[in-house]
C-alpha positions in Angstrom: -55.1 113.0 111.1 -56.8 111.4 114.1 -55.9 114.3 116.6 -56.9 117.4 113.8 -60.1 115.3 113.4 -61.2 115.5 117.3 -59.6 119.5 117.5 -61.9 119.9 115.0 -65.4 117.9 116.6 -64.3 119.7 119.5 -64.5 123.1 118.5 -67.7 122.8 117.0 -69.2 121.3 120.0 -72.5 122.8 120.4 -72.4 124.3 116.7 -75.4 125.0 115.2 -76.7 125.8 111.5 -78.5 129.1 110.8 -81.2 128.5 108.1 -80.1 131.8 106.0 -76.6 130.1 106.0 -77.0 126.5 105.5 -73.4 125.9 104.6 -71.8 127.5 107.9 -71.8 125.4 112.2 -72.0 128.7 114.4 -70.6 128.0 117.8 -71.5 129.6 121.1 -67.7 130.7 121.4 -68.5 132.9 118.0 -66.8 130.8 115.2 -67.9 130.3 112.0 -67.0 127.1 110.1 -67.4 126.6 106.5 -69.0 123.1 105.8 -68.7 123.1 101.7 -65.4 124.9 102.2 -64.1 122.6 104.9 -62.6 125.8 107.1 -63.4 128.2 109.2 -64.4 131.6 107.6 -62.1 134.4 107.6 -63.5 137.3 109.4 -62.9 141.3 109.0 -63.4 144.0 111.0 -66.2 147.4 110.7 -65.0 150.8 110.9 -65.9 150.4 114.6 -64.4 147.2 115.2 -67.0 144.4 115.0 -66.3 141.6 113.7 -67.8 140.5 110.6 -68.0 138.1 107.5 -68.8 137.6 104.1 -71.0 134.3 104.0 -73.2 132.6 100.9 -77.3 132.4 101.8 -79.0 130.0 100.8 -79.8 130.5 97.9 -76.1 131.6 96.5 -76.3 134.7 97.2 -73.0 136.5 99.4 -74.0 138.6 102.3 -71.8 140.6 104.9 -73.0 139.6 108.7 -72.3 140.9 111.8 -71.1 138.6 114.2 -72.7 138.9 116.8 -75.5 139.3 115.0 -75.6 135.9 113.7 -74.4 134.5 116.7 -77.2 136.0 118.7 -79.6 134.7 116.4 -78.5 131.1 116.1 -78.4 130.8 120.1 -80.6 133.5 121.7 -84.4 133.3 121.8 -85.7 136.4 120.6 -87.1 139.3 122.5 -89.9 141.5 121.2 -89.2 145.0 120.8 -85.3 144.2 121.4 -83.9 144.2 117.6 -80.4 145.3 118.8 -77.4 142.5 120.1 -75.4 144.5 123.1 -72.2 142.7 124.1 -72.3 142.0 128.0 -68.7 142.9 128.5 -68.2 145.8 126.2 -65.7 144.0 123.8 -67.3 144.2 120.5 -65.0 141.4 119.2 -66.2 139.1 122.0 -68.9 137.4 120.2 -69.4 134.1 122.8 -72.9 133.6 122.9 -73.0 134.4 127.3 -71.5 137.9 125.9 -74.5 138.6 123.9 -78.4 139.8 124.7 -81.1 141.3 123.0 -81.2 145.1 123.6 -83.1 148.1 122.5 -81.0 151.5 122.0 -81.6 152.8 125.2 -80.5 149.5 127.0 -77.4 150.0 124.8 -77.0 153.5 125.7 -77.4 152.3 129.1 -74.8 150.2 129.2 -72.4 151.9 127.0 -68.4 151.8 128.7 -68.0 155.0 130.9 -65.7 157.5 129.1 -61.8 157.0 129.1 -61.3 160.2 131.1 -63.0 158.8 134.1 -61.3 157.4 137.5 -62.6 153.9 137.3 -62.2 150.4 136.0 -66.2 150.5 136.7 -68.9 151.7 135.0 -70.8 154.5 136.7 -68.2 154.7 139.8 -65.7 158.0 140.0 -63.7 159.5 142.6 -64.7 162.5 144.1 -61.3 163.9 145.2 -62.8 166.8 147.5 -65.0 163.8 149.6 -61.8 161.4 148.8 -64.7 158.9 148.4 -65.7 156.9 145.5 -69.2 157.4 144.2 -71.8 155.4 142.4 -74.3 156.7 139.7 -76.2 155.8 137.0 -78.2 157.4 134.3 -81.8 156.4 133.5 -84.9 158.4 131.5 -82.7 161.6 131.4 -82.5 161.7 134.7 -79.0 160.4 137.0 -79.0 158.3 140.1 -76.8 158.7 142.9 -75.9 155.2 145.2 -73.9 157.3 147.7 -70.2 158.0 148.6 -68.2 154.7 149.4 -64.6 154.0 150.8 -63.6 152.1 148.3 -64.0 151.4 144.5 -65.3 148.2 144.3 -68.3 148.7 146.9 -69.4 152.3 145.0 -69.5 149.2 141.8 -71.8 147.0 144.1 -73.4 149.7 145.3 -74.1 151.2 141.4 -75.0 147.6 140.3 -77.5 147.5 142.6 -79.2 150.4 141.7 -78.8 149.7 138.3 -80.3 146.1 138.3 -83.4 148.3 140.5 -83.3 150.9 137.1 -83.7 147.8 134.6 -80.3 147.8 132.9 -78.2 144.7 132.0 -74.5 145.5 132.3 -73.4 144.7 135.6 -69.5 145.5 136.8 -69.3 142.7 139.0 -70.7 138.9 139.0 -73.4 138.6 141.6 
């Protein structure tokens, strides 16, 4: 029993209570613990793949909540004009606080995942078969910005990230 208690304490390390949902503890990893029932909340999935959960509000009413939103509300300071939550790695089921950022619609469009028809594992990078090189690009404000041709895919990804940073993008392919 003591080992179970230690495991729970470790899993709840850094967890906070959301003011609208006082019966729950929200962890930085994106897990939700029901203190009243002494068990982890059961998560469902939206049609778009986001994780969601039914929670009791302070007034006793139940509300369906997207997990990424409640984690962002619990851990990230609000940003004016940024009412949406974006997943930096584009995995909508990764609700760890370090993967979430407040965004607006244009931020989310800039950070959206490249088409699965692309030739690169990186966003904003594709292979130009005519030149035999990798090209780095990003779209912002209705304009395509090119960041050159590169001999290898990773160099193109780094060039895209540098250019995207200058354009104000938040999602990067590679760590700085």
